[in-house]
C-alpha positions as CSV (number, residue, x, y, z in Angstrom):
1,M,21.7,5.1,22.0
2,N,19.7,2.2,20.6
3,A,20.0,1.3,16.9
4,P,17.2,2.8,14.7
5,K,14.4,0.6,13.7
6,K,14.0,-0.3,10.1
7,F,10.7,0.1,8.3
8,I,9.3,-0.7,4.8
9,V,6.0,0.5,3.3
10,V,4.5,-1.0,0.2
11,S,1.2,-0.2,-1.4
12,D,-1.2,-1.1,-4.2
13,I,-0.3,-4.7,-5.0
14,H,-3.8,-5.4,-6.5
15,G,-3.9,-9.1,-6.0
16,C,-3.7,-10.9,-9.4
17,E,-3.0,-7.6,-11.1
18,Q,0.4,-7.4,-9.3
19,D,3.5,-6.7,-11.3
20,E,5.6,-9.9,-10.9
21,A,9.0,-8.2,-11.3
22,A,8.1,-5.4,-8.9
23,V,6.8,-7.8,-6.3
24,R,9.8,-10.0,-6.6
25,A,12.1,-7.1,-6.1
26,A,10.3,-5.7,-3.1
27,L,10.3,-9.1,-1.4
28,A,14.0,-9.7,-2.2
29,F,14.9,-6.3,-0.8
30,N,12.9,-6.9,2.3
31,A,14.6,-10.2,2.9
32,D,18.0,-8.4,2.8
33,F,16.8,-5.3,4.7
34,N,14.9,-7.3,7.4
35,A,12.7,-4.4,8.5
36,E,11.1,-4.7,12.0
37,I,8.2,-2.5,11.0
38,R,6.3,-3.7,7.9
39,V,3.3,-2.0,6.3
40,I,1.1,-2.8,3.5
41,A,-0.6,0.6,2.9
42,G,-3.8,-0.6,1.2
43,D,-5.1,-2.2,-2.0
44,L,-3.4,-5.6,-1.3
45,W,-6.3,-6.9,-3.4
46,D,-7.9,-5.6,-6.6
47,F,-11.4,-7.1,-6.3
48,G,-12.2,-5.6,-9.8
49,A,-15.0,-8.2,-10.3
50,I,-17.2,-6.3,-7.9
51,R,-16.2,-2.8,-8.9
52,K,-19.2,-0.5,-9.7
53,G,-19.2,-0.3,-13.5
54,A,-17.0,-3.4,-13.9
55,S,-16.7,-4.6,-17.5
56,E,-17.7,-8.1,-18.5
57,D,-14.0,-9.1,-18.6
58,E,-13.5,-7.7,-15.1
59,R,-16.5,-9.6,-13.7
60,A,-15.1,-12.8,-15.1
61,V,-11.9,-12.6,-13.0
62,S,-12.0,-15.1,-10.1
63,M,-12.3,-13.4,-6.7
64,R,-10.6,-16.4,-5.2
65,D,-7.6,-16.1,-7.5
66,D,-7.4,-12.4,-6.7
67,F,-7.6,-13.0,-3.0
68,D,-5.1,-15.8,-3.0
69,A,-2.5,-13.8,-4.9
70,G,-2.7,-10.9,-2.4
71,A,-2.7,-13.2,0.6
72,E,0.4,-15.0,-0.7
73,F,2.2,-11.7,-1.0
74,A,1.2,-10.7,2.5
75,D,2.4,-14.0,4.0
76,K,5.8,-13.6,2.4
77,F,6.1,-9.8,3.1
78,F,5.2,-10.0,6.8
79,K,7.3,-13.1,7.6
80,G,10.0,-12.0,10.1
81,G,8.5,-8.7,10.9
82,T,7.9,-7.8,14.6
83,D,5.5,-4.9,14.0
84,N,3.2,-5.6,11.1
85,H,0.4,-3.5,9.7
86,L,-2.2,-4.3,7.1
87,M,-4.1,-1.2,6.0
88,L,-7.2,-1.4,3.9
89,G,-7.6,0.7,0.7
90,N,-10.5,1.6,-1.5
91,H,-10.2,-1.6,-3.5
92,D,-10.0,-3.8,-0.4
93,V,-13.2,-2.4,1.2
94,R,-15.2,-3.5,-1.8
95,V,-15.8,-6.8,0.0
96,Y,-16.8,-4.9,3.2
97,D,-19.4,-3.0,1.0
98,L,-20.5,-6.3,-0.5
99,A,-21.1,-7.6,3.0
100,E,-23.7,-4.9,3.4
101,A,-25.6,-5.8,0.2
102,T,-29.4,-6.4,0.4
103,D,-29.0,-9.4,-1.9
104,G,-28.4,-12.4,0.4
105,V,-26.1,-14.2,-2.0
106,K,-23.8,-11.2,-2.4
107,R,-24.0,-10.4,1.3
108,D,-22.9,-14.0,2.2
109,L,-20.0,-13.8,-0.2
110,G,-19.0,-10.4,1.2
111,E,-19.1,-11.6,4.8
112,K,-17.0,-14.7,4.0
113,M,-14.4,-12.6,2.2
114,V,-14.3,-10.0,5.1
115,E,-13.4,-12.9,7.4
116,D,-10.8,-14.1,4.9
117,V,-9.2,-10.6,5.0
118,K,-9.2,-10.6,8.8
119,S,-7.6,-14.1,8.8
120,V,-4.7,-12.8,6.7
121,A,-4.0,-10.1,9.3
122,R,-4.4,-12.5,12.2
123,R,-2.1,-15.2,11.0
124,N,0.6,-12.6,10.2
125,K,0.1,-10.9,13.6
126,A,-0.7,-7.7,11.7
127,R,-2.8,-4.8,12.9
128,L,-5.7,-4.3,10.5
129,W,-6.4,-0.6,9.8
130,P,-9.7,0.7,8.3
131,Y,-9.9,2.7,5.2
132,D,-10.9,5.9,7.1
133,S,-9.5,9.4,6.8
134,R,-9.4,9.8,10.6
135,L,-9.1,6.2,12.0
136,G,-6.9,4.8,9.2
137,V,-3.7,6.8,10.0
138,L,-0.6,4.9,11.1
139,S,2.2,6.8,12.7
140,I,5.8,5.7,12.4
141,G,7.4,8.2,14.8
142,H,6.8,11.6,13.2
143,L,5.9,10.0,9.8
144,N,2.2,9.3,9.0
145,V,1.1,6.5,6.7
146,V,-2.3,6.4,4.9
147,H,-3.6,4.6,1.9
148,G,-4.7,7.8,0.3
149,Y,-7.8,9.9,-0.1
150,H,-7.0,12.3,-3.0
151,T,-6.1,11.8,-6.6
152,G,-4.9,13.9,-9.5
153,N,-2.0,16.4,-9.9
154,S,-2.7,18.0,-6.5
155,A,-2.9,14.7,-4.5
156,C,0.4,15.2,-2.7
157,A,-0.4,18.8,-1.9
158,A,-3.7,17.9,-0.4
159,H,-2.2,15.1,1.7
160,S,0.5,17.4,2.9
161,R,-1.9,20.0,4.1
162,I,-4.1,17.4,6.0
163,Y,-1.6,14.9,7.3
164,G,1.7,16.8,7.5
165,N,4.7,14.4,6.9
166,V,3.0,11.5,5.2
167,I,3.5,8.8,2.7
168,F,0.7,7.2,0.8
169,G,-0.2,4.9,-2.2
170,H,-3.5,5.1,-3.9
171,V,-2.4,7.2,-6.9
172,H,0.2,4.7,-8.1
173,S,2.7,7.5,-8.9
174,I,6.0,8.5,-7.3
175,E,6.0,12.2,-6.5
176,S,6.2,14.6,-3.5
177,F,5.0,18.0,-2.3
178,Q,6.1,20.1,0.6
179,T,3.7,22.7,2.0
180,P,5.5,26.0,2.6
181,G,6.0,26.8,6.3
182,L,8.5,27.0,9.2
183,S,8.1,23.3,9.9
184,Q,8.4,20.5,7.4
185,K,5.1,19.1,6.0
186,E,6.0,16.8,3.1
187,A,3.8,14.2,1.4
188,R,5.2,11.5,-0.8
189,A,3.3,9.1,-3.1
190,I,5.4,6.0,-3.0
191,G,4.2,4.2,-6.2
192,C,2.7,0.8,-6.6
193,L,3.6,-2.9,-7.0
194,A,0.8,-3.4,-9.5
195,K,0.9,-3.6,-13.3
196,L,1.1,-0.2,-14.9
197,D,-1.4,-1.1,-17.6
198,M,-4.4,-2.5,-15.8
199,P,-7.6,-2.9,-17.9
200,Y,-9.8,-0.5,-16.0
201,A,-7.3,2.4,-16.8
202,N,-6.5,1.6,-20.4
203,R,-8.0,4.8,-21.7
204,K,-6.9,7.1,-18.9
205,T,-3.9,9.2,-19.5
206,G,-3.4,9.5,-15.8
207,K,-1.8,6.0,-15.8
208,L,1.2,7.5,-17.7
209,R,2.3,9.0,-14.3
210,W,2.3,5.6,-12.6
211,G,5.5,3.9,-11.4
212,N,6.5,0.8,-9.5
213,G,8.1,1.6,-6.2
214,F,8.0,1.4,-2.4
215,A,9.3,3.3,0.6
216,Y,11.7,2.3,3.4
217,G,13.8,3.8,6.0
218,W,15.0,4.1,9.6
219,L,13.1,5.3,12.7
220,F,15.2,7.0,15.4
221,E,14.4,7.0,19.1
222,D,13.2,10.6,19.1
223,G,10.6,9.9,16.4
224,S,12.6,11.4,13.6
225,Y,13.3,9.2,10.5
226,Q,15.3,8.8,7.4
227,L,13.1,8.0,4.4
228,H,14.2,6.4,1.1
229,Q,12.3,5.8,-2.1
230,A,12.9,2.7,-4.2
231,R,11.7,2.8,-7.8
232,S,11.9,0.7,-10.9
233,V,14.3,2.1,-13.5
234,N,14.1,0.1,-16.7
235,G,12.8,-2.8,-14.7
236,T,15.5,-2.8,-12.0
237,F,15.4,-1.5,-8.4
238,H,18.5,0.0,-6.7
239,A,18.3,0.4,-3.0
240,S,20.6,0.7,0.1
241,T,20.2,-1.6,3.1
242,E,22.5,0.5,5.4
243,I,23.0,4.1,6.4
244,K,25.9,5.9,8.0
245,A,25.8,9.0,10.2
246,Y,28.3,11.9,9.6
Protein backbone atom coordinates (compact mmCIF):
# COMPACT_ATOMS: atom_id res chain seq x y z
CA MET A 1 0.00 0.00 0.00
CA ASN A 2 1.31 3.44 -0.92
CA ALA A 3 1.70 6.10 1.73
CA PRO A 4 -1.25 8.50 1.95
CA LYS A 5 -0.91 11.88 0.29
CA LYS A 6 -0.93 14.90 2.54
CA PHE A 7 -3.14 17.91 1.82
CA ILE A 8 -3.65 21.36 3.29
CA VAL A 9 -6.52 23.78 2.62
CA VAL A 10 -6.47 27.44 3.64
CA SER A 11 -9.02 30.11 2.85
CA ASP A 12 -9.84 33.78 3.19
CA ILE A 13 -6.44 35.40 3.48
CA HIS A 14 -7.84 38.71 2.20
CA GLY A 15 -4.63 40.24 0.90
CA CYS A 16 -3.45 43.14 3.03
CA GLU A 17 -6.19 42.34 5.56
CA GLN A 18 -4.45 39.06 6.48
CA ASP A 19 -3.77 38.22 10.10
CA GLU A 20 0.01 38.15 10.32
CA ALA A 21 0.19 35.65 13.19
CA ALA A 22 -2.26 33.24 11.53
CA VAL A 23 -0.48 33.46 8.17
CA ARG A 24 2.89 32.92 9.82
CA ALA A 25 1.57 29.84 11.65
CA ALA A 26 -0.04 28.33 8.54
CA LEU A 27 3.13 28.76 6.49
CA ALA A 28 5.32 27.38 9.27
CA PHE A 29 3.07 24.34 9.67
CA ASN A 30 3.06 23.72 5.93
CA ALA A 31 6.86 23.86 5.86
CA ASP A 32 6.92 21.06 8.45
CA PHE A 33 3.97 19.12 7.04
CA ASN A 34 5.13 19.41 3.41
CA ALA A 35 1.76 18.62 1.83
CA GLU A 36 1.69 17.37 -1.74
CA ILE A 37 -1.81 18.79 -2.33
CA ARG A 38 -2.09 22.49 -1.51
CA VAL A 39 -5.31 24.46 -1.86
CA ILE A 40 -6.14 28.13 -1.41
CA ALA A 41 -9.93 27.91 -1.25
CA GLY A 42 -10.80 31.45 -2.25
CA ASP A 43 -10.49 35.07 -1.17
CA LEU A 44 -6.73 35.18 -1.43
CA TRP A 45 -7.33 38.89 -2.00
CA ASP A 46 -9.69 41.37 -0.40
CA PHE A 47 -10.16 43.96 -3.16
CA GLY A 48 -12.28 46.03 -0.78
CA ALA A 49 -11.53 49.19 -2.76
CA ILE A 50 -13.90 48.03 -5.52
CA ARG A 51 -16.56 46.52 -3.28
CA LYS A 52 -20.06 47.79 -3.99
CA GLY A 53 -20.85 50.22 -1.21
CA ALA A 54 -17.19 50.55 -0.19
CA SER A 55 -16.50 53.32 2.31
CA GLU A 56 -14.16 56.21 1.56
CA ASP A 57 -11.48 54.52 3.71
CA GLU A 58 -11.87 51.25 1.80
CA ARG A 59 -11.62 53.00 -1.56
CA ALA A 60 -8.36 54.57 -0.39
CA VAL A 61 -6.67 51.17 0.07
CA SER A 62 -4.13 50.43 -2.66
CA MET A 63 -5.23 47.65 -5.00
CA ARG A 64 -1.56 46.96 -5.74
CA ASP A 65 -0.66 46.57 -2.05
CA ASP A 66 -3.63 44.25 -1.60
CA PHE A 67 -2.67 42.18 -4.64
CA ASP A 68 1.01 41.97 -3.69
CA ALA A 69 0.20 40.80 -0.15
CA GLY A 70 -1.98 37.97 -1.45
CA ALA A 71 0.47 37.01 -4.18
CA GLU A 72 3.35 36.86 -1.70
CA PHE A 73 1.38 34.47 0.48
CA ALA A 74 0.51 32.28 -2.51
CA ASP A 75 4.13 32.06 -3.64
CA LYS A 76 5.25 30.93 -0.18
CA PHE A 77 2.31 28.57 0.33
CA PHE A 78 2.56 26.75 -3.00
CA LYS A 79 6.36 26.39 -3.01
CA GLY A 80 7.16 22.67 -2.79
CA GLY A 81 3.64 21.47 -3.59
CA THR A 82 3.15 18.98 -6.40
CA ASP A 83 -0.63 19.42 -6.82
CA ASN A 84 -1.53 23.08 -6.33
CA HIS A 85 -4.97 24.69 -6.61
CA LEU A 86 -5.99 28.35 -6.50
CA MET A 87 -9.74 28.74 -6.10
CA LEU A 88 -11.45 32.08 -6.63
CA GLY A 89 -13.80 33.47 -4.00
CA ASN A 90 -16.40 36.21 -3.98
CA HIS A 91 -13.79 38.87 -3.16
CA ASP A 92 -11.36 37.69 -5.85
CA VAL A 93 -13.93 37.84 -8.63
CA ARG A 94 -14.45 41.55 -8.05
CA VAL A 95 -11.62 42.18 -10.53
CA TYR A 96 -13.33 39.85 -13.04
CA ASP A 97 -16.51 41.91 -12.62
CA LEU A 98 -14.47 45.09 -13.02
CA ALA A 99 -13.12 43.74 -16.31
CA GLU A 100 -16.72 43.78 -17.60
CA ALA A 101 -17.31 47.43 -16.68
CA THR A 102 -18.64 49.82 -19.32
CA ASP A 103 -16.21 52.49 -18.08
CA GLY A 104 -13.06 52.03 -20.14
CA VAL A 105 -10.64 53.03 -17.37
CA LYS A 106 -12.21 50.59 -14.92
CA ARG A 107 -12.37 47.87 -17.57
CA ASP A 108 -8.69 48.26 -18.41
CA LEU A 109 -7.75 48.01 -14.72
CA GLY A 110 -9.93 44.94 -14.29
CA GLU A 111 -8.45 43.20 -17.32
CA LYS A 112 -4.91 43.92 -16.10
CA MET A 113 -5.65 42.54 -12.64
CA VAL A 114 -7.34 39.43 -14.03
CA GLU A 115 -4.11 38.74 -15.93
CA ASP A 116 -2.15 39.32 -12.71
CA VAL A 117 -4.34 36.76 -10.91
CA LYS A 118 -3.77 34.24 -13.68
CA SER A 119 -0.02 34.87 -13.55
CA VAL A 120 0.06 33.94 -9.85
CA ALA A 121 -1.56 30.61 -10.71
CA ARG A 122 0.76 30.00 -13.67
CA ARG A 123 4.04 30.67 -11.89
CA ASN A 124 3.00 28.37 -9.04
CA LYS A 125 1.74 25.68 -11.42
CA ALA A 126 -1.64 25.91 -9.71
CA ARG A 127 -4.95 25.09 -11.32
CA LEU A 128 -7.20 28.15 -11.26
CA TRP A 129 -10.79 27.36 -10.26
CA PRO A 130 -13.74 29.68 -10.98
CA TYR A 131 -16.11 30.94 -8.32
CA ASP A 132 -18.97 28.83 -9.61
CA SER A 133 -21.35 26.60 -7.65
CA ARG A 134 -21.03 23.79 -10.21
CA LEU A 135 -17.67 24.32 -11.89
CA GLY A 136 -15.78 25.52 -8.83
CA VAL A 137 -15.80 22.23 -6.91
CA LEU A 138 -12.46 20.53 -6.23
CA SER A 139 -12.47 16.89 -5.13
CA ILE A 140 -9.71 15.49 -2.93
CA GLY A 141 -10.74 11.86 -3.05
CA HIS A 142 -14.19 11.70 -1.46
CA LEU A 143 -13.81 15.17 0.08
CA ASN A 144 -15.10 18.19 -1.83
CA VAL A 145 -13.67 21.69 -1.48
CA VAL A 146 -15.51 24.91 -2.39
CA HIS A 147 -15.03 28.52 -1.43
CA GLY A 148 -18.58 28.75 -0.13
CA TYR A 149 -21.97 29.93 -1.33
CA HIS A 150 -24.07 30.23 1.84
CA THR A 151 -23.69 32.33 4.98
CA GLY A 152 -25.29 32.58 8.40
CA ASN A 153 -26.08 29.99 11.05
CA SER A 154 -27.27 27.42 8.50
CA ALA A 155 -24.29 27.69 6.14
CA CYS A 156 -22.81 24.31 7.08
CA ALA A 157 -26.17 22.57 6.81
CA ALA A 158 -26.79 24.03 3.36
CA HIS A 159 -23.34 23.04 2.10
CA SER A 160 -23.75 19.53 3.51
CA ARG A 161 -27.06 19.01 1.72
CA ILE A 162 -25.64 20.20 -1.60
CA TYR A 163 -22.02 19.03 -1.62
CA GLY A 164 -22.00 16.10 0.80
CA ASN A 165 -18.61 15.78 2.50
CA VAL A 166 -17.19 19.24 1.96
CA ILE A 167 -14.94 21.85 3.49
CA PHE A 168 -15.26 25.55 2.73
CA GLY A 169 -14.21 29.04 3.80
CA HIS A 170 -16.28 32.13 3.02
CA VAL A 171 -17.97 32.46 6.41
CA HIS A 172 -14.68 32.84 8.36
CA SER A 173 -16.00 30.64 11.18
CA ILE A 174 -14.97 27.17 12.37
CA GLU A 175 -17.96 24.86 12.66
CA SER A 176 -19.53 21.73 11.19
CA PHE A 177 -22.84 20.06 10.41
CA GLN A 178 -23.69 16.50 9.41
CA THR A 179 -26.86 15.83 7.44
CA PRO A 180 -28.69 12.81 8.98
CA GLY A 181 -28.60 9.71 6.80
CA LEU A 182 -27.13 6.25 6.32
CA SER A 183 -24.04 7.72 4.64
CA GLN A 184 -21.89 10.51 6.00
CA LYS A 185 -22.50 14.01 4.60
CA GLU A 186 -20.54 16.44 6.71
CA ALA A 187 -19.71 20.06 5.94
CA ARG A 188 -16.99 21.93 7.79
CA ALA A 189 -16.22 25.64 7.72
CA ILE A 190 -12.46 25.84 8.22
CA GLY A 191 -11.99 29.42 9.41
CA CYS A 192 -9.86 32.14 7.87
CA LEU A 193 -6.36 33.61 7.86
CA ALA A 194 -7.69 37.18 7.80
CA LYS A 195 -8.04 39.68 10.60
CA LEU A 196 -11.07 39.05 12.76
CA ASP A 197 -11.89 42.75 12.93
CA MET A 198 -11.98 43.99 9.35
CA PRO A 199 -13.48 47.45 8.81
CA TYR A 200 -16.40 46.37 6.60
CA ALA A 201 -17.73 44.13 9.39
CA ASN A 202 -17.14 46.37 12.39
CA ARG A 203 -20.88 46.70 13.14
CA LYS A 204 -21.87 43.13 12.36
CA THR A 205 -22.28 40.73 15.27
CA GLY A 206 -21.71 37.82 12.90
CA LYS A 207 -17.97 38.49 13.04
CA LEU A 208 -18.00 37.32 16.66
CA ARG A 209 -18.26 33.77 15.25
CA TRP A 210 -15.10 34.16 13.16
CA GLY A 211 -11.93 32.24 13.93
CA ASN A 212 -8.45 31.84 12.48
CA GLY A 213 -7.86 28.32 11.22
CA PHE A 214 -7.17 25.95 8.32
CA ALA A 215 -7.69 22.29 7.44
CA TYR A 216 -5.23 19.55 6.62
CA GLY A 217 -5.14 15.80 6.39
CA TRP A 218 -4.22 12.61 4.62
CA LEU A 219 -5.75 11.15 1.45
CA PHE A 220 -5.73 7.34 1.11
CA GLU A 221 -5.63 5.32 -2.10
CA ASP A 222 -9.32 4.41 -1.97
CA GLY A 223 -10.36 8.08 -1.78
CA SER A 224 -11.05 8.06 1.94
CA TYR A 225 -9.32 10.65 4.08
CA GLN A 226 -8.39 11.74 7.58
CA LEU A 227 -9.28 15.40 8.10
CA HIS A 228 -7.90 17.62 10.85
CA GLN A 229 -8.78 21.18 11.83
CA ALA A 230 -6.14 23.60 13.06
CA ARG A 231 -7.35 26.66 14.95
CA SER A 232 -5.87 29.54 16.85
CA VAL A 233 -6.31 29.24 20.61
CA ASN A 234 -5.14 32.36 22.41
CA GLY A 235 -2.99 33.19 19.40
CA THR A 236 -1.29 29.78 19.14
CA PHE A 237 -1.91 26.88 16.77
CA HIS A 238 -1.36 23.25 17.82
CA ALA A 239 -1.31 20.68 15.01
CA SER A 240 0.05 17.21 14.31
CA THR A 241 2.25 16.41 11.33
CA GLU A 242 1.95 12.61 11.54
CA ILE A 243 -0.75 10.00 12.04
CA LYS A 244 -0.61 6.37 13.13
CA ALA A 245 -3.02 3.57 12.24
CA TYR A 246 -4.32 1.21 14.93
